N, C-alpha and C positions, 0 to 999 in steps of 0.2 A: 250707780246710784246708789247713796247707804241708805241704809232703814234704821230710823230712830223709832224705839216704842219708849212712852213716859221717860221721855229727856234720854235714854240710853242708847247707844248703838249699838245694833242688831247683824251687823255686816249687811250682804245686798239682800234687798227683796226679794225674795223667791217669787218665781211667774207660777201665772194656776195651771195645772197638770190632771191629767187624767188618772183618775185614784183605780181605774178598771188594768189599762195597758202602760201608764206612769207616761204618754207624753206630754209634751209641754207644751202650751196653749199657744196658737198665733197671736201676737200682738200688735201684726200689723195694722196699717191705715185699711186697706184690702181686707175685710172680715167676710168669714166664707157666708154663704147665704142659706138660710133655711129651704129644708123640702118644699113647703110651701111657696117659696117664689118658681123652685122650676112648675110645680105643678101648673101655675097660673098659665105661666110661657105653655105649656100645652092647652091650658083653653084659648089665651089667643092663637096657635097654630090651629085649633076648632075651627076658630071661628074665620078662618079664612082658606080653609081645606077640611075635606070631610074627614072625621073620626073616631072610628069606634069606639064604645067604652070598654071595649076588652081592649083595642090597643092601649088606650089610659090607663086601664089596669095594670096592664103588665109592665109598660113603662114606670108605673110607680112601684111595683115591688122589683123590680130591678132597680130603682136607684135605692130603693132601703137593700137591698140584698148589697149593693156596690157600697152602701157604707156612704152616699152623700151628704145627710147628712152632719158629718160627723165635724163637727167644729177645731175640735183638736186633730184632727189627721189631715185635715185637705185644706188647702187653699181655697181662693176664689176663681182661681186660674184652672186646679186640678179639677175644681168642681165644673167647672164650662164645660172642658175638655170631655169631661163625662158623662155630662147631657146631650152632647152634640153626638158621641159615639152611639148612646142607645137610641136616641131619636132618629137618627140614620138608622139603624137596624129596626127600629117598630114603626116606622113611619113612612111611607112614600113619600114623601117635603125634600121640595131642592135645599140643599145645602146655606144656599145664600141666604134662606128665609129664616133658617134656624138662626144663623149668625146675627141677621139684621135685629132680632127679637134680644136673643144675650145683649147683641150690643146696645141697644137703647134702654 
């Protein structure tokens, strides 16, 4: 799509990119979720099943270390797969419960 600035053509409009690593931001309609969304999912799982605060803290640390909130490097599907993997490892909860909460 041509890019015009002050009435003059300037080529193609640049996509937003990460200043640190240079990755181009995903501009699709399925935008990545913030880490707070996944923390709320953990809280919903905690309403159904007993989860210790240590487990919650370990999951949050793991999500931060894995870069779950990186909106430039991950799309929503990658985030959901990573969250599912972390939740299955840290929690003793059936996989279908986690998938139901992600899907809703």
